[in-house]
MIVOGU-420533 format. One record per residue (C-alpha): residue number from 1; z, x, y. Coordinates in Angstrom, 3 decimals, m for minus. Layout:
{marvex NUM; {Z; X; Y}} ...
This chain:
{marvex 1; {m13.278; 6.100; m4.419}} {marvex 2; {m11.209; 3.052; m3.501}} {marvex 3; {m7.577; 3.690; m2.581}} {marvex 4; {m4.811; 1.175; m1.924}} {marvex 5; {m1.729; 2.136; 0.077}} {marvex 6; {1.247; m0.204; 0.208}} {marvex 7; {3.743; 0.721; 2.887}} {marvex 8; {7.132; m0.782; 3.604}} {marvex 9; {7.280; m2.413; 7.005}} {marvex 10; {10.462; m0.519; 7.895}} {marvex 11; {8.607; 2.774; 7.421}} {marvex 12; {5.922; 1.677; 9.845}} {marvex 13; {8.601; 0.561; 12.302}} {marvex 14; {10.112; 4.065; 12.130}} {marvex 15; {6.768; 5.635; 12.987}} {marvex 16; {5.486; 6.549; 9.518}} {marvex 17; {1.856; 5.465; 9.434}} {marvex 18; {0.581; 6.023; 5.900}} {marvex 19; {m2.942; 4.898; 6.698}} {marvex 20; {m3.817; 8.010; 8.692}} {marvex 21; {m3.288; 10.675; 6.023}} {marvex 22; {m4.818; 8.566; 3.253}} {marvex 23; {m7.954; 7.703; 5.226}} {marvex 24; {m9.049; 11.322; 4.875}} {marvex 25; {m9.181; 10.842; 1.101}} {marvex 26; {m11.207; 7.646; 0.925}} {marvex 27; {m13.767; 5.677; 2.892}} {marvex 28; {m12.699; 2.616; 0.905}} {marvex 29; {m9.042; 2.503; 1.958}} {marvex 30; {m7.011; m0.677; 1.840}} {marvex 31; {m3.708; m0.340; 3.704}} {marvex 32; {m1.143; m3.078; 3.586}} {marvex 33; {2.300; m3.244; 5.141}} {marvex 34; {4.760; m5.257; 3.055}} {marvex 35; {8.309; m6.499; 3.582}} {marvex 36; {10.058; m4.861; 0.657}} {marvex 37; {12.820; m2.322; 0.357}} {marvex 38; {12.789; 0.968; m1.523}} {marvex 39; {11.517; m0.134; m4.942}} {marvex 40; {8.597; m2.486; m4.379}} {marvex 41; {7.678; m2.850; m8.045}} {marvex 42; {11.180; m3.968; m8.945}} {marvex 43; {11.466; m6.377; m6.053}} {marvex 44; {8.040; m7.990; m6.294}} {marvex 45; {6.217; m7.074; m9.480}} {marvex 46; {3.686; m9.867; m8.949}} {marvex 47; {2.601; m8.386; m5.635}} {marvex 48; {2.193; m4.934; m7.149}} {marvex 49; {0.294; m6.301; m10.162}} {marvex 50; {m2.024; m8.274; m7.873}} {marvex 51; {m2.702; m5.152; m5.797}} {marvex 52; {m3.486; m3.133; m8.945}} {marvex 53; {m5.890; m5.855; m10.128}} {marvex 54; {m7.581; m5.970; m6.714}} {marvex 55; {m7.933; m2.182; m6.718}} {marvex 56; {m9.459; m2.218; m10.219}} {marvex 57; {m11.924; m4.906; m9.121}} {marvex 58; {m13.074; m2.795; m6.185}} 
């Protein structure tokens, strides 16, 4: 099953690597680090919508 993980770049900089835990759940993982703050959907709804569409297409 395809899975998309969007992670804030500040989380990755602090050592939180979301890709590792999620890769155990899916062979079709897409991990992307984005420059957004705490509420990605509120800050960049177009990005989130595009990621949802891309996930649905996979």
